C-alpha positions in Angstrom: -15.1 12.6 -5.8 -17.8 10.1 -4.8 -17.6 9.1 -1.2 -16.9 5.3 -1.3 -16.2 3.3 1.8 -12.5 3.2 0.9 -12.4 6.9 0.5 -14.1 7.4 3.8 -11.6 5.0 5.5 -8.8 7.1 4.0 -10.3 10.2 5.5 -10.7 8.6 8.9 -7.1 7.3 8.8 -5.7 10.7 7.8 -7.6 12.3 10.7 -6.5 9.7 13.2 -2.9 9.7 12.1 -2.9 13.5 12.1 -4.3 13.6 15.6 -1.7 11.1 16.9 1.1 13.2 15.4 -0.3 16.3 17.1 -0.3 14.4 20.4 3.4 13.4 20.2 4.3 15.6 23.2 1.6 14.2 25.5 2.5 10.6 24.4 6.1 11.3 25.4 5.0 12.5 28.8 2.8 9.4 29.4 5.1 6.8 27.8 8.6 8.2 27.5 10.3 4.9 26.8 8.2 4.4 23.7 8.2 8.0 22.3 11.2 10.1 23.7 14.8 9.4 23.0 16.3 11.2 26.0 15.9 11.1 29.8 14.0 13.8 31.6 11.0 15.9 30.6 10.3 16.2 26.9 10.9 19.9 26.9 14.4 19.4 28.2 15.6 18.2 24.8 15.9 20.7 22.0 16.1 17.8 19.5 12.8 16.3 20.8 11.0 19.7 20.7 12.2 20.1 17.1 10.7 16.7 16.2 7.4 17.7 18.0 7.3 20.8 15.9 7.7 18.9 12.7 5.1 16.2 13.6 2.6 18.7 14.9 2.9 20.5 11.6 2.5 17.3 9.6 -0.4 16.3 11.8 -2.2 19.5 11.1 -1.6 19.1 7.3 -2.9 15.5 7.5 -6.1 16.7 9.3 -6.6 19.2 6.5 -5.9 16.5 3.9 -8.7 14.4 5.4 -11.2 16.8 4.0 -10.1 16.3 0.4 -7.5 13.5 0.0 -7.6 13.7 -3.7 -6.1 17.2 -3.5 -3.3 16.1 -1.2 -1.9 12.9 -2.7 1.7 14.1 -2.6 1.4 15.0 1.1 -0.2 11.6 1.8 2.7 9.8 0.0 5.2 11.9 1.9 3.6 11.0 5.2 3.7 7.3 4.2 7.3 7.1 2.8 8.8 9.4 5.5 7.2 7.3 8.2 8.7 4.1 6.7 12.2 5.7 6.6 11.8 7.2 10.1 10.7 3.8 11.5 13.6 2.0 9.8 16.1 4.5 11.2 14.6 4.3 14.7 14.5 0.5 14.7 18.2 0.3 13.9 19.0 3.1 16.4 17.0 1.3 19.2 19.5 -1.5 19.0 22.7 0.6 18.5 22.3 2.8 21.5 23.3 0.3 24.2 19.9 -1.4 24.5 18.4 1.6 26.4 15.8 2.3 23.7 14.1 -1.0 23.0 10.8 0.6 24.2 10.6 2.3 20.8 10.1 -1.1 19.2 6.7 -1.1 21.0 5.9 2.6 20.6 6.8 5.0 17.8 8.4 2.4 15.5 5.2 0.3 15.0 3.1 3.5 15.0 5.1 4.8 12.0 5.0 1.4 10.3 1.2 1.5 10.6 1.1 4.9 8.8 3.6 3.6 6.2 1.4 0.6 5.4 -2.2 1.8 5.9 -2.0 5.1 3.8 -0.8 3.5 0.6 -3.3 0.6 0.9 -6.1 3.1 1.4 -4.9 5.4 -1.4 -5.0 2.4 -3.8 -8.3 1.1 -2.6 -9.8 4.6 -3.0 -8.5 4.8 -6.5 -6.1 7.7 -5.7 -2.7 6.0 -5.9 -2.2 6.6 -9.6 -3.4 10.2 -9.9 
């Protein structure tokens, strides 16, 4: 595939999003109200550590996909659509849990929405959305 500016932006976005996903645990340490759904250290929640494992894995796969996005279109769409679904669920939950989780509306919810919007736009502009 020829390296167009749109293709290169897609590669950069995949690498950046993958890196952020890999850094979920440190983000929860630095800014727990925006990234963790429990009180205490991140490792004290089995649920959160499971989420960290899933996102580190997805992040590693996105980093790999950045090398050849055209060979990873299904993975890229999965990252986009699952991010949209995850953001929607978390947005609703941030209101339903007694108001203790509004920080997520400034942390992980918008981060996931960025992934959900940017990846499809870049796939389309790179001419990969229909393959």
